[in-house]
FIBA-986330 format. One record per residue: chain; x, y, z of N, C-alpha, C, O in turn; residue number from 1. Coordinates in steps of 0.05 Angstrom, whole numbers, plus 5000, padded with zeros to 4 digits. Example, Ala and Ser with C-alpha at 12.3 -4.5 7.8 and 13.67 -1.06 7.14 Angstrom:
<nodes>
ch / n_east / n_north / n_up / ca_east / ca_north / ca_up / c_east / c_north / c_up / o_east / o_north / o_up / i
A / 5264 / 4886 / 5156 / 5246 / 4910 / 5156 / 5264 / 4934 / 5156 / 5285 / 4934 / 5169 / 1
A / 5257 / 4955 / 5142 / 5273 / 4979 / 5143 / 5258 / 5001 / 5157 / 5268 / 5023 / 5161 / 2
</nodes>
This chain:
<nodes>
ch / n_east / n_north / n_up / ca_east / ca_north / ca_up / c_east / c_north / c_up / o_east / o_north / o_up / i
A / 8575 / 7058 / 0645 / 8548 / 7058 / 0656 / 8547 / 7046 / 0684 / 8528 / 7050 / 0698 / 1
A / 8568 / 7032 / 0692 / 8568 / 7022 / 0719 / 8582 / 7043 / 0737 / 8599 / 7058 / 0728 / 2
A / 8574 / 7044 / 0762 / 8586 / 7063 / 0779 / 8582 / 7056 / 0809 / 8563 / 7042 / 0816 / 3
A / 8600 / 7066 / 0825 / 8596 / 7065 / 0854 / 8575 / 7087 / 0861 / 8575 / 7108 / 0848 / 4
A / 8558 / 7082 / 0880 / 8537 / 7101 / 0886 / 8534 / 7104 / 0916 / 8542 / 7087 / 0932 / 5
A / 8522 / 7126 / 0923 / 8513 / 7131 / 0950 / 8483 / 7126 / 0950 / 8470 / 7132 / 0931 / 6
A / 8473 / 7116 / 0972 / 8444 / 7111 / 0975 / 8436 / 7126 / 1001 / 8446 / 7120 / 1022 / 7
A / 8417 / 7145 / 0998 / 8408 / 7161 / 1021 / 8379 / 7156 / 1026 / 8363 / 7159 / 1007 / 8
A / 8372 / 7150 / 1051 / 8343 / 7146 / 1057 / 8331 / 7172 / 1065 / 8344 / 7193 / 1066 / 9
A / 8305 / 7172 / 1071 / 8290 / 7197 / 1078 / 8300 / 7209 / 1104 / 8295 / 7232 / 1109 / 10
A / 8313 / 7193 / 1121 / 8323 / 7203 / 1147 / 8351 / 7215 / 1143 / 8363 / 7225 / 1163 / 11
A / 8362 / 7214 / 1119 / 8389 / 7225 / 1114 / 8411 / 7205 / 1119 / 8435 / 7213 / 1116 / 12
A / 8405 / 7181 / 1126 / 8426 / 7161 / 1130 / 8437 / 7152 / 1102 / 8422 / 7149 / 1083 / 13
A / 8464 / 7150 / 1101 / 8477 / 7144 / 1075 / 8493 / 7119 / 1077 / 8506 / 7113 / 1097 / 14
A / 8492 / 7103 / 1056 / 8509 / 7080 / 1053 / 8520 / 7079 / 1024 / 8512 / 7096 / 1008 / 15
A / 8537 / 7061 / 1018 / 8548 / 7060 / 0991 / 8540 / 7033 / 0978 / 8532 / 7014 / 0991 / 16
A / 8543 / 7032 / 0952 / 8537 / 7008 / 0937 / 8547 / 7011 / 0909 / 8564 / 7029 / 0903 / 17
A / 8538 / 6994 / 0891 / 8546 / 6996 / 0863 / 8524 / 6987 / 0844 / 8506 / 6973 / 0852 / 18
A / 8526 / 6997 / 0820 / 8507 / 6990 / 0799 / 8524 / 6981 / 0775 / 8542 / 6996 / 0766 / 19
A / 8519 / 6957 / 0766 / 8535 / 6945 / 0744 / 8517 / 6936 / 0721 / 8497 / 6922 / 0727 / 20
A / 8522 / 6944 / 0696 / 8506 / 6934 / 0674 / 8511 / 6904 / 0670 / 8533 / 6894 / 0674 / 21
A / 8490 / 6890 / 0663 / 8492 / 6861 / 0656 / 8489 / 6857 / 0626 / 8504 / 6842 / 0614 / 22
A / 8469 / 6870 / 0614 / 8464 / 6868 / 0585 / 8458 / 6895 / 0574 / 8445 / 6912 / 0587 / 23
A / 8467 / 6900 / 0549 / 8459 / 6923 / 0533 / 8445 / 6911 / 0509 / 8458 / 6897 / 0492 / 24
A / 8419 / 6916 / 0507 / 8404 / 6902 / 0486 / 8404 / 6872 / 0493 / 8398 / 6865 / 0516 / 25
A / 8411 / 6855 / 0474 / 8413 / 6827 / 0479 / 8442 / 6817 / 0481 / 8447 / 6793 / 0478 / 26
A / 8460 / 6836 / 0485 / 8489 / 6830 / 0486 / 8499 / 6832 / 0514 / 8494 / 6852 / 0528 / 27
A / 8513 / 6812 / 0524 / 8526 / 6813 / 0550 / 8545 / 6836 / 0551 / 8561 / 6840 / 0533 / 28
A / 8542 / 6853 / 0572 / 8558 / 6877 / 0574 / 8587 / 6870 / 0580 / 8593 / 6855 / 0598 / 29
A / 8605 / 6882 / 0564 / 8634 / 6881 / 0569 / 8643 / 6910 / 0571 / 8634 / 6926 / 0555 / 30
A / 8660 / 6916 / 0591 / 8668 / 6944 / 0595 / 8675 / 6958 / 0569 / 8691 / 6948 / 0553 / 31
A / 8664 / 6982 / 0566 / 8670 / 6999 / 0543 / 8673 / 7027 / 0552 / 8662 / 7035 / 0573 / 32
A / 8687 / 7043 / 0537 / 8691 / 7071 / 0545 / 8665 / 7087 / 0539 / 8659 / 7106 / 0554 / 33
A / 8651 / 7079 / 0519 / 8625 / 7092 / 0513 / 8608 / 7073 / 0496 / 8618 / 7054 / 0485 / 34
A / 8583 / 7080 / 0495 / 8565 / 7064 / 0478 / 8571 / 7071 / 0449 / 8572 / 7095 / 0442 / 35
A / 8575 / 7051 / 0433 / 8581 / 7056 / 0405 / 8558 / 7069 / 0390 / 8535 / 7065 / 0397 / 36
A / 8565 / 7085 / 0370 / 8544 / 7101 / 0356 / 8526 / 7083 / 0340 / 8504 / 7093 / 0331 / 37
A / 8532 / 7058 / 0335 / 8515 / 7041 / 0319 / 8491 / 7031 / 0336 / 8473 / 7019 / 0325 / 38
A / 8490 / 7036 / 0362 / 8467 / 7030 / 0378 / 8446 / 7051 / 0374 / 8452 / 7074 / 0368 / 39
A / 8421 / 7043 / 0376 / 8399 / 7062 / 0372 / 8398 / 7080 / 0397 / 8411 / 7076 / 0417 / 40
A / 8382 / 7101 / 0395 / 8379 / 7120 / 0416 / 8368 / 7107 / 0441 / 8377 / 7112 / 0464 / 41
A / 8348 / 7089 / 0438 / 8335 / 7075 / 0460 / 8347 / 7047 / 0462 / 8346 / 7032 / 0443 / 42
A / 8357 / 7040 / 0486 / 8369 / 7014 / 0490 / 8356 / 6999 / 0513 / 8351 / 7011 / 0534 / 43
A / 8351 / 6974 / 0509 / 8342 / 6957 / 0531 / 8367 / 6951 / 0547 / 8388 / 6944 / 0536 / 44
A / 8365 / 6954 / 0574 / 8388 / 6950 / 0591 / 8380 / 6933 / 0615 / 8357 / 6934 / 0623 / 45
A / 8398 / 6918 / 0626 / 8393 / 6905 / 0651 / 8418 / 6909 / 0670 / 8440 / 6911 / 0660 / 46
A / 8412 / 6912 / 0695 / 8432 / 6918 / 0715 / 8430 / 6901 / 0740 / 8408 / 6890 / 0746 / 47
A / 8452 / 6899 / 0754 / 8452 / 6889 / 0781 / 8460 / 6912 / 0800 / 8479 / 6926 / 0794 / 48
A / 8445 / 6915 / 0821 / 8450 / 6936 / 0840 / 8453 / 6924 / 0868 / 8436 / 6907 / 0876 / 49
A / 8473 / 6931 / 0882 / 8478 / 6921 / 0909 / 8485 / 6943 / 0928 / 8501 / 6961 / 0922 / 50
A / 8472 / 6944 / 0951 / 8478 / 6963 / 0972 / 8468 / 6953 / 0999 / 8451 / 6935 / 1000 / 51
A / 8476 / 6966 / 1021 / 8466 / 6960 / 1047 / 8443 / 6979 / 1053 / 8447 / 7004 / 1050 / 52
A / 8420 / 6969 / 1061 / 8398 / 6986 / 1069 / 8403 / 6995 / 1098 / 8407 / 6978 / 1115 / 53
A / 8402 / 7021 / 1103 / 8409 / 7032 / 1129 / 8383 / 7034 / 1145 / 8364 / 7048 / 1137 / 54
A / 8383 / 7021 / 1168 / 8361 / 7024 / 1187 / 8373 / 7028 / 1215 / 8397 / 7028 / 1218 / 55
A / 8355 / 7030 / 1235 / 8365 / 7032 / 1262 / 8377 / 7006 / 1271 / 8394 / 7005 / 1289 / 56
A / 8368 / 6984 / 1260 / 8378 / 6957 / 1266 / 8404 / 6953 / 1249 / 8415 / 6972 / 1239 / 57
A / 8411 / 6928 / 1247 / 8435 / 6922 / 1231 / 8430 / 6928 / 1201 / 8407 / 6925 / 1192 / 58
A / 8451 / 6936 / 1187 / 8448 / 6941 / 1158 / 8440 / 6915 / 1144 / 8448 / 6893 / 1152 / 59
A / 8423 / 6917 / 1124 / 8413 / 6894 / 1109 / 8422 / 6896 / 1080 / 8418 / 6916 / 1067 / 60
A / 8434 / 6875 / 1070 / 8444 / 6875 / 1043 / 8420 / 6874 / 1024 / 8402 / 6858 / 1027 / 61
A / 8420 / 6892 / 1004 / 8399 / 6894 / 0984 / 8411 / 6887 / 0957 / 8431 / 6899 / 0949 / 62
A / 8399 / 6868 / 0943 / 8407 / 6861 / 0916 / 8383 / 6864 / 0898 / 8362 / 6852 / 0903 / 63
A / 8386 / 6880 / 0877 / 8364 / 6885 / 0858 / 8374 / 6879 / 0830 / 8395 / 6888 / 0822 / 64
A / 8359 / 6863 / 0816 / 8363 / 6858 / 0787 / 8342 / 6874 / 0773 / 8318 / 6871 / 0778 / 65
A / 8350 / 6892 / 0754 / 8331 / 6910 / 0742 / 8334 / 6910 / 0712 / 8356 / 6906 / 0701 / 66
A / 8312 / 6915 / 0698 / 8312 / 6918 / 0669 / 8296 / 6943 / 0661 / 8277 / 6950 / 0675 / 67
A / 8304 / 6955 / 0640 / 8290 / 6978 / 0630 / 8301 / 6990 / 0605 / 8315 / 6976 / 0590 / 68
A / 8295 / 7015 / 0601 / 8303 / 7029 / 0577 / 8322 / 7052 / 0583 / 8317 / 7068 / 0602 / 69
A / 8343 / 7055 / 0568 / 8362 / 7077 / 0570 / 8360 / 7094 / 0545 / 8362 / 7084 / 0522 / 70
A / 8355 / 7120 / 0548 / 8355 / 7139 / 0526 / 8382 / 7153 / 0526 / 8387 / 7170 / 0542 / 71
A / 8399 / 7145 / 0508 / 8427 / 7155 / 0508 / 8429 / 7184 / 0502 / 8448 / 7197 / 0511 / 72
A / 8410 / 7196 / 0487 / 8412 / 7224 / 0480 / 8407 / 7242 / 0504 / 8419 / 7263 / 0507 / 73
A / 8388 / 7234 / 0521 / 8383 / 7251 / 0545 / 8394 / 7239 / 0571 / 8394 / 7252 / 0592 / 74
A / 8405 / 7214 / 0569 / 8418 / 7202 / 0592 / 8399 / 7190 / 0613 / 8408 / 7186 / 0636 / 75
A / 8374 / 7185 / 0606 / 8355 / 7175 / 0626 / 8352 / 7145 / 0625 / 8348 / 7134 / 0604 / 76
A / 8355 / 7132 / 0648 / 8351 / 7104 / 0651 / 8327 / 7099 / 0669 / 8327 / 7107 / 0692 / 77
A / 8307 / 7085 / 0659 / 8282 / 7079 / 0674 / 8280 / 7048 / 0675 / 8280 / 7035 / 0654 / 78
A / 8277 / 7037 / 0699 / 8277 / 7008 / 0702 / 8256 / 6999 / 0723 / 8249 / 7015 / 0741 / 79
A / 8248 / 6974 / 0721 / 8233 / 6961 / 0742 / 8251 / 6938 / 0751 / 8263 / 6923 / 0735 / 80
A / 8253 / 6935 / 0777 / 8272 / 6915 / 0788 / 8259 / 6896 / 0807 / 8237 / 6900 / 0818 / 81
A / 8273 / 6873 / 0811 / 8265 / 6853 / 0830 / 8285 / 6853 / 0853 / 8309 / 6849 / 0848 / 82
A / 8275 / 6859 / 0876 / 8292 / 6861 / 0900 / 8292 / 6833 / 0913 / 8271 / 6822 / 0920 / 83
A / 8316 / 6823 / 0917 / 8319 / 6796 / 0930 / 8315 / 6800 / 0960 / 8330 / 6815 / 0973 / 84
A / 8296 / 6786 / 0971 / 8290 / 6789 / 1000 / 8305 / 6769 / 1017 / 8303 / 6770 / 1042 / 85
A / 8320 / 6751 / 1005 / 8336 / 6732 / 1020 / 8361 / 6726 / 1004 / 8362 / 6707 / 0989 / 86
A / 8381 / 6744 / 1006 / 8405 / 6743 / 0989 / 8420 / 6717 / 0992 / 8435 / 6709 / 0974 / 87
A / 8417 / 6703 / 1015 / 8431 / 6677 / 1018 / 8419 / 6655 / 1000 / 8432 / 6635 / 0995 / 88
A / 8394 / 6659 / 0991 / 8381 / 6639 / 0974 / 8380 / 6649 / 0945 / 8363 / 6640 / 0930 / 89
A / 8397 / 6667 / 0938 / 8396 / 6679 / 0911 / 8396 / 6657 / 0890 / 8412 / 6638 / 0891 / 90
A / 8379 / 6660 / 0870 / 8378 / 6641 / 0848 / 8350 / 6629 / 0845 / 8330 / 6642 / 0853 / 91
A / 8348 / 6606 / 0833 / 8323 / 6594 / 0827 / 8305 / 6590 / 0852 / 8281 / 6593 / 0850 / 92
A / 8317 / 6582 / 0874 / 8300 / 6578 / 0898 / 8286 / 6604 / 0907 / 8264 / 6602 / 0918 / 93
A / 8299 / 6627 / 0903 / 8286 / 6652 / 0911 / 8260 / 6656 / 0895 / 8240 / 6664 / 0907 / 94
A / 8261 / 6650 / 0870 / 8237 / 6653 / 0853 / 8216 / 6633 / 0862 / 8192 / 6640 / 0865 / 95
A / 8223 / 6608 / 0866 / 8204 / 6587 / 0873 / 8192 / 6593 / 0900 / 8168 / 6587 / 0905 / 96
A / 8207 / 6604 / 0919 / 8198 / 6608 / 0946 / 8184 / 6636 / 0949 / 8176 / 6643 / 0971 / 97
A / 8182 / 6651 / 0928 / 8169 / 6677 / 0929 / 8185 / 6698 / 0945 / 8173 / 6715 / 0958 / 98
A / 8212 / 6696 / 0944 / 8228 / 6714 / 0959 / 8238 / 6738 / 0943 / 8258 / 6751 / 0950 / 99
A / 8223 / 6745 / 0922 / 8230 / 6768 / 0906 / 8207 / 6789 / 0907 / 8184 / 6781 / 0907 / 100
A / 8214 / 6814 / 0909 / 8195 / 6836 / 0907 / 8201 / 6850 / 0881 / 8220 / 6864 / 0879 / 101
A / 8184 / 6845 / 0861 / 8188 / 6856 / 0834 / 8172 / 6882 / 0830 / 8163 / 6887 / 0807 / 102
A / 8169 / 6897 / 0851 / 8154 / 6922 / 0849 / 8172 / 6946 / 0857 / 8165 / 6962 / 0874 / 103
A / 8196 / 6946 / 0846 / 8216 / 6967 / 0852 / 8221 / 6983 / 0827 / 8227 / 6972 / 0806 / 104
A / 8218 / 7010 / 0829 / 8222 / 7028 / 0806 / 8249 / 7043 / 0810 / 8254 / 7053 / 0832 / 105
A / 8265 / 7043 / 0789 / 8291 / 7056 / 0791 / 8293 / 7076 / 0767 / 8290 / 7068 / 0744 / 106
A / 8299 / 7101 / 0773 / 8304 / 7121 / 0752 / 8330 / 7134 / 0758 / 8336 / 7143 / 0780 / 107
A / 8347 / 7135 / 0738 / 8374 / 7147 / 0741 / 8378 / 7166 / 0717 / 8374 / 7159 / 0694 / 108
A / 8386 / 7190 / 0724 / 8393 / 7210 / 0703 / 8423 / 7212 / 0701 / 8436 / 7223 / 0719 / 109
A / 8434 / 7201 / 0679 / 8462 / 7203 / 0673 / 8466 / 7228 / 0657 / 8447 / 7239 / 0646 / 110
A / 8492 / 7238 / 0655 / 8497 / 7259 / 0637 / 8491 / 7249 / 0608 / 8494 / 7226 / 0603 / 111
A / 8481 / 7267 / 0591 / 8477 / 7259 / 0563 / 8502 / 7247 / 0551 / 8524 / 7253 / 0560 / 112
A / 8499 / 7230 / 0530 / 8522 / 7216 / 0518 / 8545 / 7235 / 0511 / 8568 / 7228 / 0516 / 113
A / 8539 / 7258 / 0500 / 8560 / 7276 / 0491 / 8560 / 7302 / 0507 / 8562 / 7324 / 0496 / 114
A / 8558 / 7299 / 0534 / 8558 / 7322 / 0552 / 8584 / 7337 / 0549 / 8606 / 7325 / 0547 / 115
A / 8583 / 7364 / 0550 / 8607 / 7380 / 0546 / 8623 / 7382 / 0572 / 8648 / 7387 / 0571 / 116
A / 8611 / 7378 / 0595 / 8625 / 7379 / 0620 / 8617 / 7356 / 0638 / 8596 / 7343 / 0634 / 117
A / 8634 / 7349 / 0657 / 8628 / 7327 / 0675 / 8604 / 7334 / 0692 / 8602 / 7356 / 0703 / 118
A / 8585 / 7316 / 0695 / 8562 / 7320 / 0711 / 8558 / 7296 / 0729 / 8571 / 7275 / 0724 / 119
A / 8542 / 7298 / 0749 / 8537 / 7276 / 0767 / 8513 / 7260 / 0757 / 8495 / 7271 / 0744 / 120
A / 8513 / 7235 / 0763 / 8489 / 7218 / 0759 / 8473 / 7220 / 0784 / 8484 / 7220 / 0806 / 121
A / 8447 / 7220 / 0781 / 8429 / 7221 / 0805 / 8404 / 7206 / 0799 / 8396 / 7204 / 0775 / 122
A / 8392 / 7195 / 0819 / 8368 / 7179 / 0814 / 8353 / 7172 / 0840 / 8359 / 7182 / 0861 / 123
A / 8333 / 7154 / 0836 / 8317 / 7146 / 0858 / 8311 / 7116 / 0856 / 8310 / 7105 / 0834 / 124
A / 8306 / 7103 / 0879 / 8295 / 7076 / 0880 / 8270 / 7079 / 0896 / 8270 / 7089 / 0919 / 125
A / 8248 / 7069 / 0885 / 8222 / 7072 / 0899 / 8207 / 7045 / 0899 / 8209 / 7029 / 0880 / 126
A / 8192 / 7041 / 0920 / 8175 / 7018 / 0921 / 8149 / 7024 / 0907 / 8138 / 7046 / 0910 / 127
A / 8139 / 7006 / 0892 / 8113 / 7009 / 0879 / 8091 / 6996 / 0896 / 8067 / 6996 / 0888 / 128
A / 8098 / 6986 / 0919 / 8079 / 6974 / 0938 / 8065 / 6998 / 0953 / 8076 / 7020 / 0954 / 129
A / 8042 / 6993 / 0964 / 8028 / 7013 / 0980 / 8040 / 7013 / 1008 / 8051 / 6993 / 1017 / 130
A / 8037 / 7036 / 1022 / 8050 / 7039 / 1048 / 8043 / 7018 / 1068 / 8061 / 7009 / 1083 / 131
A / 8018 / 7008 / 1070 / 8013 / 6987 / 1090 / 8026 / 6960 / 1084 / 8029 / 6943 / 1102 / 132
A / 8035 / 6956 / 1059 / 8048 / 6931 / 1051 / 8074 / 6927 / 1066 / 8090 / 6946 / 1067 / 133
A / 8080 / 6904 / 1077 / 8106 / 6900 / 1091 / 8130 / 6901 / 1073 / 8152 / 6905 / 1083 / 134
A / 8126 / 6900 / 1047 / 8149 / 6902 / 1028 / 8154 / 6931 / 1020 / 8175 / 6937 / 1007 / 135
A / 8137 / 6950 / 1028 / 8140 / 6978 / 1021 / 8165 / 6989 / 1035 / 8172 / 6982 / 1058 / 136
A / 8180 / 7007 / 1021 / 8202 / 7022 / 1034 / 8201 / 7050 / 1023 / 8191 / 7056 / 1001 / 137
A / 8211 / 7069 / 1040 / 8212 / 7097 / 1032 / 8231 / 7101 / 1009 / 8249 / 7085 / 1005 / 138
A / 8226 / 7122 / 0993 / 8243 / 7129 / 0970 / 8272 / 7133 / 0979 / 8278 / 7145 / 0999 / 139
A / 8290 / 7122 / 0963 / 8319 / 7124 / 0967 / 8330 / 7142 / 0945 / 8323 / 7140 / 0922 / 140
A / 8348 / 7160 / 0952 / 8362 / 7178 / 0933 / 8389 / 7165 / 0925 / 8402 / 7152 / 0942 / 141
A / 8397 / 7170 / 0900 / 8422 / 7159 / 0890 / 8440 / 7181 / 0878 / 8440 / 7185 / 0854 / 142
A / 8455 / 7195 / 0895 / 8474 / 7214 / 0883 / 8500 / 7200 / 0877 / 8508 / 7182 / 0892 / 143
A / 8514 / 7207 / 0855 / 8539 / 7195 / 0847 / 8553 / 7214 / 0828 / 8541 / 7232 / 0817 / 144
A / 8579 / 7209 / 0824 / 8593 / 7225 / 0804 / 8611 / 7209 / 0787 / 8624 / 7219 / 0769 / 145
</nodes>
């Protein structure tokens, strides 16, 4: 469920990053070849996502911690994430100082669990803030294979 990804903004600028699972249900994720069949169809999942946000200025490191639901039969992962706005202060101080934007929606379509052929994962990262808000950002596309 973890993978290297490309992140494309609305201007077509592309950067790379990664998505790594942290928890499957209430169990700390340890690398597995597949989700075992004893898991239910719907799983609570949490992830860490890291990439550089591409702008005309210097690239900015983006770190998102996200939680949501994965439907293993159709391969859909829907999450809400907290974007760290000051990665150098990552941790408790970020929360205390209000340096998190927890209005980030992430949807990723993985191949279904028992797909017959290799497919690509694709998704989006979107701000749930309104456009005038300084924390708002344009939708990002996530193609990967």
